[in-house]
Every structure is written in C-alpha cells, then in structure tokens.
C-alpha positions as CSV (number, residue, x, y, z in Angstrom):
1,X,-12.8,-25.0,0.0
2,X,-12.1,-23.8,-3.4
3,X,-9.9,-20.8,-3.2
4,X,-9.3,-20.4,-7.0
5,X,-11.7,-17.3,-7.2
6,X,-10.1,-15.4,-4.5
7,X,-7.7,-12.5,-5.4
8,X,-4.9,-11.9,-3.2
9,X,-3.0,-8.9,-4.5
10,X,0.2,-7.9,-3.7
11,X,1.5,-4.9,-1.8
12,X,4.8,-3.0,-2.5
13,X,5.6,-0.4,0.0
14,X,8.2,2.1,-1.8
15,X,10.8,4.5,-0.9
16,X,14.0,6.0,-2.8
17,X,17.5,5.7,-1.9
18,X,19.7,8.7,-2.2
19,X,21.4,10.3,-5.1
20,X,24.6,8.4,-4.9
21,X,23.0,5.1,-5.4
22,X,21.2,6.3,-8.4
23,X,17.9,7.7,-6.6
24,X,16.2,4.5,-7.6
25,X,13.0,3.0,-6.2
26,X,13.1,0.2,-3.5
27,X,10.8,-2.3,-2.0
28,X,10.6,-2.9,1.9
29,X,8.4,-4.4,4.6
30,X,6.8,-1.7,6.6
31,X,5.2,-1.8,9.9
32,X,3.1,1.2,12.0
33,X,3.5,2.8,15.3
34,X,1.0,5.3,16.5
35,X,3.7,7.9,17.4
36,X,6.0,7.4,14.7
37,X,3.8,6.5,11.6
38,X,5.3,4.1,9.1
39,X,8.4,2.1,10.0
40,X,10.3,0.6,6.9
41,X,12.4,-2.3,7.7
42,X,16.2,-2.2,7.5
43,X,16.1,-5.0,4.5
44,X,15.2,-3.5,1.1
45,X,15.2,-4.8,-2.8
46,X,15.9,-2.9,-5.8
47,X,12.5,-2.3,-7.3
48,X,13.4,-3.2,-11.1
49,X,14.8,-6.8,-9.5
50,X,12.2,-7.3,-7.1
51,X,9.3,-6.7,-9.5
52,X,11.1,-9.3,-12.1
53,X,11.0,-11.7,-9.4
54,X,7.3,-11.0,-8.3
55,X,6.1,-11.2,-11.7
56,X,6.8,-14.6,-11.8
57,X,5.1,-15.4,-8.6
58,X,1.6,-14.2,-9.6
59,X,-1.1,-14.7,-12.2
60,X,-1.2,-12.5,-15.5
61,X,-3.6,-9.4,-15.1
62,X,-3.2,-9.3,-11.1
63,X,-3.2,-5.6,-10.0
64,X,-0.3,-4.8,-7.7
65,X,-0.7,-2.2,-5.1
66,X,2.2,0.3,-4.8
67,X,2.6,2.8,-1.7
68,X,5.0,5.6,-1.2
69,X,4.7,6.0,2.5
70,X,8.3,7.5,3.1
71,X,6.8,10.9,3.9
72,X,3.2,11.0,4.1
73,X,2.6,14.6,4.5
74,X,4.9,15.6,1.6
75,X,2.5,14.5,-1.1
76,X,3.2,12.7,-4.3
77,X,6.5,12.0,-5.4
78,X,5.9,11.9,-9.3
79,X,9.4,10.7,-9.9
80,X,8.7,7.4,-7.9
81,X,5.2,7.0,-9.7
82,X,7.2,7.5,-13.2
83,X,10.1,5.0,-11.9
84,X,7.7,2.2,-11.2
85,X,5.7,1.7,-14.3
86,X,6.0,-2.2,-15.6
87,X,4.4,-3.0,-18.9
88,X,1.6,-5.3,-18.6
89,X,0.9,-4.8,-14.9
90,X,-2.1,-2.7,-13.5
91,X,-0.9,-0.3,-10.8
92,X,-3.1,0.7,-8.2
93,X,-1.1,3.6,-6.4
94,X,-1.0,5.5,-2.9
95,X,0.8,8.5,-4.0
96,X,-0.4,10.7,-0.7
97,X,-2.6,12.8,-2.5
98,X,-3.7,16.1,-0.4
99,X,-5.6,17.7,-3.2
100,X,-7.6,17.5,-6.3
101,X,-4.3,19.0,-8.2
102,X,-2.5,15.8,-6.8
103,X,-5.4,13.5,-8.1
104,X,-5.2,15.1,-11.6
105,X,-1.5,14.9,-11.6
106,X,-1.0,11.1,-10.2
107,X,-3.9,10.3,-13.0
108,X,-1.8,11.8,-15.8
109,X,1.2,9.3,-15.0
110,X,-0.2,5.9,-16.1
111,X,-1.8,5.1,-12.9
112,X,-4.7,2.7,-13.5
113,X,-6.1,3.0,-10.0
114,X,-5.8,6.0,-7.6
115,X,-5.8,4.8,-3.9
116,X,-6.9,8.0,-2.0
117,X,-5.7,7.2,1.5
118,X,-7.4,9.0,4.3
119,X,-3.8,9.8,6.2
120,X,-3.0,12.6,3.6
121,X,-6.4,14.1,2.8
122,X,-6.9,17.6,3.6
123,X,-10.8,16.8,3.5
124,X,-13.3,14.5,2.9
125,X,-14.3,16.8,-0.2
126,X,-11.0,16.0,-1.8
127,X,-12.3,12.4,-1.9
128,X,-15.8,13.4,-3.0
129,X,-14.4,15.3,-6.1
130,X,-11.8,12.9,-7.1
131,X,-14.7,10.4,-7.3
132,X,-16.8,12.8,-9.6
133,X,-13.9,13.2,-11.7
134,X,-12.6,9.8,-12.5
135,X,-13.9,6.3,-11.8
136,X,-10.2,5.3,-11.6
137,X,-10.2,6.7,-7.8
138,X,-10.6,4.3,-4.6
139,X,-10.7,5.4,-0.9
140,X,-8.3,3.8,1.4
141,X,-9.5,4.1,5.0
142,X,-6.1,4.0,7.2
143,X,-7.4,2.0,10.1
144,X,-5.2,1.8,13.3
145,X,-7.1,-1.0,15.2
146,X,-9.6,1.5,16.8
147,X,-10.4,4.4,14.7
148,X,-10.0,5.4,10.8
149,X,-7.2,7.7,10.9
150,X,-7.4,11.3,8.9
151,X,-4.8,13.9,8.7
152,X,-6.0,16.0,11.8
153,X,-8.4,13.6,13.4
154,X,-9.9,10.0,13.9
155,X,-13.4,8.7,13.1
156,X,-15.2,5.6,13.8
157,X,-15.1,2.7,11.1
158,X,-19.1,3.0,10.8
159,X,-19.1,6.5,10.1
160,X,-16.1,6.3,7.7
161,X,-18.2,3.8,5.5
162,X,-21.1,6.0,5.7
163,X,-19.3,8.6,4.2
164,X,-17.7,6.3,1.6
165,X,-21.3,5.0,0.8
166,X,-23.0,8.5,0.4
167,X,-20.2,9.4,-2.0
168,X,-21.3,6.2,-4.5
169,X,-17.8,4.4,-4.4
170,X,-18.3,0.7,-5.5
171,X,-14.9,-0.2,-3.4
172,X,-12.7,0.8,-0.7
173,X,-9.4,-0.5,0.9
174,X,-9.6,-0.9,4.7
175,X,-6.0,-1.1,5.9
176,X,-5.4,-2.4,9.4
177,X,-2.2,-0.5,10.2
178,X,-2.0,-2.2,13.5
179,X,-1.6,-5.5,11.9
180,X,0.6,-4.3,8.8
181,X,3.9,-6.1,8.3
182,X,3.6,-8.6,11.2
183,X,1.8,-11.2,9.3
184,X,1.0,-13.2,12.8
185,X,-2.6,-13.2,13.1
186,X,-4.4,-15.6,10.5
187,X,-8.0,-14.6,9.8
188,X,-7.7,-11.1,11.4
189,X,-10.8,-10.6,13.4
190,X,-11.0,-6.7,12.7
191,X,-12.5,-7.8,9.2
192,X,-15.0,-10.4,10.8
193,X,-17.9,-8.2,11.8
194,X,-17.4,-5.0,9.9
195,X,-20.0,-2.6,10.0
196,X,-22.3,-3.1,6.5
197,X,-21.3,-1.1,3.3
198,X,-22.7,-0.7,0.0
199,X,-19.2,-0.6,-1.3
200,X,-17.1,-3.8,-1.7
201,X,-14.6,-4.0,1.3
202,X,-11.0,-5.1,0.4
203,X,-8.9,-6.1,3.5
204,X,-5.4,-5.0,3.6
205,X,-2.8,-5.1,6.8
206,X,-1.2,-8.2,8.0
207,X,-2.6,-10.8,5.6
208,X,-1.2,-13.6,4.1
209,X,-2.2,-16.6,2.2
210,X,-3.4,-18.4,5.6
211,X,-6.1,-15.6,5.9
212,X,-7.6,-16.8,2.8
213,X,-10.2,-19.3,4.3
214,X,-11.2,-16.9,7.0
215,X,-11.8,-14.0,4.6
216,X,-13.9,-16.2,2.3
217,X,-15.8,-17.3,5.0
218,X,-16.5,-13.6,6.1
219,X,-17.8,-12.9,2.7
220,X,-14.8,-11.4,1.0
221,X,-13.4,-12.2,-2.4
222,X,-10.5,-9.9,-2.7
223,X,-7.5,-8.8,-0.2
224,X,-4.4,-7.1,-0.4
225,X,-1.5,-9.3,0.8
226,X,1.5,-7.9,3.2
227,X,4.7,-7.7,1.3
228,X,6.2,-11.1,-0.3
229,X,9.7,-11.8,0.9
230,X,11.8,-13.2,-1.9
231,X,14.2,-15.9,-1.3
232,X,17.5,-15.3,-0.1
233,X,20.4,-14.3,-2.7
234,X,23.0,-17.0,-3.6
235,X,25.7,-16.9,-1.0
236,X,28.7,-14.6,-2.0
237,X,26.6,-12.4,-4.3
238,X,27.1,-8.7,-3.6
239,X,24.5,-6.8,-1.8
240,X,22.8,-3.8,-3.0
241,X,24.2,-1.0,-0.6
242,X,22.6,2.5,-0.6
243,X,22.1,5.5,2.1
244,X,18.9,6.1,3.5
245,X,16.5,8.8,2.4
246,X,15.6,11.7,5.0
247,X,12.3,12.9,5.9
248,X,11.1,16.4,7.1
249,X,8.5,15.6,9.5
250,X,9.3,13.6,12.7
251,X,6.0,11.6,12.6
252,X,7.2,9.6,9.6
253,X,10.5,7.9,10.5
254,X,13.7,7.7,8.8
255,X,14.3,4.8,6.6
256,X,17.5,3.3,7.8
257,X,20.2,2.2,5.3
258,X,21.4,-1.0,5.4
259,X,22.8,-3.8,3.0
260,X,19.9,-5.1,1.2
261,X,19.3,-8.3,-0.7
262,X,20.5,-9.2,-4.5
263,X,17.9,-10.7,-6.5
264,X,20.2,-11.1,-9.6
265,X,20.5,-14.8,-9.1
266,X,16.6,-15.4,-8.7
C-alpha cells in the first residue's frame, strides 16, 4: 500500500519552566488520567532545540499541533504562544480558549489554526461563534475512551459529532485521551467504527507510523502523531536543568522537574 498521501502531523505538548531557567517553553510527552488530568512526562526538551531537530524530520509545509495543557482551566498563556513561533511552520494551537475573547486574542498571535478544545469550553456557543468569525478555528473533541469531555459534563461521541456537523465545520480532531502518550496499540480501534460525520475527522492520541495502514483502511488520510522522542544526546553533554511550573487546580497535575535531554549535538 502506498502511504505517501497520508499526512501524519506532529504533536508538541508544551509547558513552561520557572523564571530561574528563563521561563522558556519546553516539550514533553504527556498522558491522561481521569482523576488527575494531563500528566507531563519527567523528561522534557527545550522548545527551540526540539523544534530545530523536528524540522529536519518532516516534509516542508507539514502543520504542527501545539498544545499548552499544563493548566487547562486557566485559559490561554499568551507568552508561550508568542515564544513558539517558528518561521515557515504552520501552527495548529490548543491554547485552552474559554470565551470568544480568548479566540480573538489567540488568533491575533500568528496562530494559523486555533484548536478549540472541549475541555476548556464554557459552552458550545463559544465554538459556534468561533466558527462564525473565523474559518481558522477547528473543534478538538477530547474523548476519554467512553465519552467526549466538556468542562463540566460528558456527552456521547455521536452527539458531539452531530453538534459539530450542525455548526458546519469542515474538519475536527478527535483526541483519544485514553491512548495519549502510550503508543502501544497499533490500529487504535476507537477510530474504526466512528459514527458518521459530514466533517473530516482527524484522529489523535497514541498514534504512530504503525497505525497508518489501519487508519488508511478505515478511510482516514490525516492523523496527529504522538510526541516524537529524539535520539539520546551524546554522552557527557550537560543536561538542561529546570524547575517545574506549578498549577492552581488539583485536577491538573504538577509538572515535575527533572534533568532533561540536551539536543545541542543533534
């Protein structure tokens, strides 16, 4: 089977380390637990070094999905959006928009596509209004393996897809949180028998290159890949040390601070 027409887009979960380390953006692998929310891996990489390495792995023009999940309920961190601009890279950004003001403010920061996550939405009305003001907004349905998660409730996948279809979105991302970061289940069956939708569904969560033949067989032509892990830095290189950010809500876990990999030698 020819896989050349399949688009596998990279995902970069972002967070910031503390002031003592320059408050710089970092990339980490991330998983999800129902009671704790997003859990960032102990290992992280300086964004500027990671992005330099990643550009060398991808075809020119490949969009990058960036997501700031360190504190979903807090709303957009405009500093991290500004700090992650990359010349020549199309950014799809989940900035935790909660309101129409958040939509306007995020789009003003050179974000090519705003991913509107159901986890941070105050209401479906925000998503509908976002679509009315800009065709650069795309729904991202956050799915826990059973239901689509909204800020204060859960609904079925079929109902969520109907809502998005009624709003007229041409595309949506369905993020399988139960598989996010695990990369252990090629051909994630969550995506095999989805309810029909007029929007193009882009699968995400636990996906790697091994899933491509399954996803193509099920009718998909685009997916979001889990975080790519760079090769180890050369022995003897100094690791990047930085302290962890803190969060204000117990449902979003603290990102623990550990020595991180140095990509200078890549």
